[in-house]
Structures are given as structure tokens and as C-alpha cells.
C-alpha positions in Angstrom: 90.4 128.5 116.1 89.0 128.6 119.9 90.9 126.6 122.6 89.5 123.4 123.5 90.6 120.9 126.0 89.3 117.7 123.8 90.7 119.1 120.7 94.3 119.1 122.6 93.9 115.9 123.8 92.9 114.9 120.0 95.9 116.9 118.9 98.4 115.5 121.3 97.1 111.7 120.8 97.7 112.2 116.9 100.8 113.4 117.7 101.7 110.5 119.6 100.7 107.8 117.1 102.8 108.5 113.6 100.8 105.9 112.0 98.6 108.1 109.6 95.3 107.2 111.9 91.9 107.2 111.4 89.4 108.9 113.3 88.4 104.8 114.5 91.1 104.4 115.8 92.1 107.1 117.5 88.4 107.0 119.1 90.2 103.7 120.3 93.5 104.9 121.7 91.2 108.3 123.3 88.0 106.5 124.7 90.7 105.1 127.1 91.5 108.2 128.8 88.2 110.7 127.6 85.1 108.6 128.1 82.9 110.8 127.5 84.3 111.8 123.8 81.8 110.8 121.1 83.4 110.0 117.8 81.0 112.4 116.0 82.8 115.1 118.3 86.7 113.0 117.3 85.5 114.0 113.7 84.4 117.1 113.7 87.4 118.3 115.8 89.3 116.2 113.2 87.9 117.6 110.2 88.4 121.3 112.1 92.5 120.8 112.2 92.6 119.6 108.7 90.6 122.8 107.4 93.0 125.2 109.6 95.4 123.4 108.5 97.2 122.2 111.8 96.9 118.5 110.9 96.8 116.9 107.4 94.2 115.2 105.8 94.4 112.3 103.6 92.0 110.5 101.2 91.5 108.4 99.0 93.3 105.4 101.1 90.1 103.5 101.6 86.8 104.0 103.4 87.9 106.3 106.1 90.6 109.4 106.0 94.1 109.6 107.2 95.4 112.3 109.8 98.7 114.0 109.7 99.8 115.7 112.2 103.2 116.7 110.4 102.4 119.5 107.8 105.5 120.1 106.8 105.9 119.4 102.7 106.1 115.9 102.7 104.3 113.5 100.3 102.4 109.8 101.0 102.9 106.4 99.8 100.2 104.0 100.1 100.8 100.0 100.5 98.4 98.3 98.2 99.1 95.2 100.8 99.2 96.9 103.9 97.4 99.7 103.8 100.3 101.9 106.0 100.9 105.1 105.1 104.7 106.3 104.8 105.6 109.8 104.6 108.1 110.3 101.8 110.3 113.9 101.6 109.4 116.0 99.0 113.1 116.8 98.2 112.2 113.7 95.4 110.5 116.0 93.7 111.3 119.6 95.3 110.0 121.6 92.4 106.5 120.5 91.5 104.5 123.3 92.0 106.5 125.9 90.5 106.4 123.3 87.9 103.2 122.9 87.2 102.2 126.9 87.8 104.8 126.9 85.1 103.9 124.2 82.8 100.1 125.4 82.9 99.9 128.7 84.5 97.3 127.4 87.3 98.3 129.1 90.4 98.6 126.4 93.3 97.1 127.4 96.7 97.6 123.5 98.1 98.8 120.4 97.1 99.5 116.7 98.2 101.1 114.3 96.2 100.5 110.3 97.3 101.5 107.5 95.4 100.5 103.8 95.6 102.1 100.5 95.4 103.6 98.1 98.0 106.4 98.9 100.1 109.5 96.9 100.8 108.4 94.9 103.9 105.9 93.8 101.9 107.3 93.0 98.1 
């Protein structure tokens, strides 16, 4: 992936907004410092960063995908009340890939585990 100043600004903004933001949220943040940035450009760059494995794209939350700068192995918990996304350490299920491969004889190239429920603040 070639260097792009806009892509670098987008990535930096994502790292500073660790709330698993949507593109729309990031657009609101970035528009102040990059008035020429379009929403289409932001989406294109976020998708390219996700495809390159530099960030994670979290689908299935609501109509808009959320993005995560943390690419270390971890899972997500989505609160169905407040819609916040929380990181869950992979140590809760450390062998999930190897056990699944052994059980199914599949070869897993990547995976996303998303838990849904009510967070402790909304309970």
C-alpha cells in the first residue's frame, strides 16, 4: 500500500479515538482539520486499511461498520443498549482457532468473534 497523507491522518485519528468509531464519527472529527476530506475518501481509505490488515473492520453492529486500530488478537463485545464496542482479551478462549480447525478439519485464515449482550454499565 502506497503512502498517503490522508490515510496517515485517518489512521492517526482512529488511534486517538479508541471507541471503535464508525466512518461517520471519524468524518465528524476529521472534517475540522481536513475540510477537503470527503466521506467517500474516508470510506475508501478505511476499507483499504482493513483489507491490508492495518486496522480491523467490525461489521454486524448496526448499519455502519465500526473500525478498530488494534489488530492484536482480541474479540469484541457489543452492548445492545448503548451500542458501545468493548475489547475482550483473547485469553478467554486462547485455543479457539486450533480447536475449531481440529474439530472441523478446516483451515482458518482469519476470524472475528463478536459477543452481544448488555454491558455492565447498562445492566
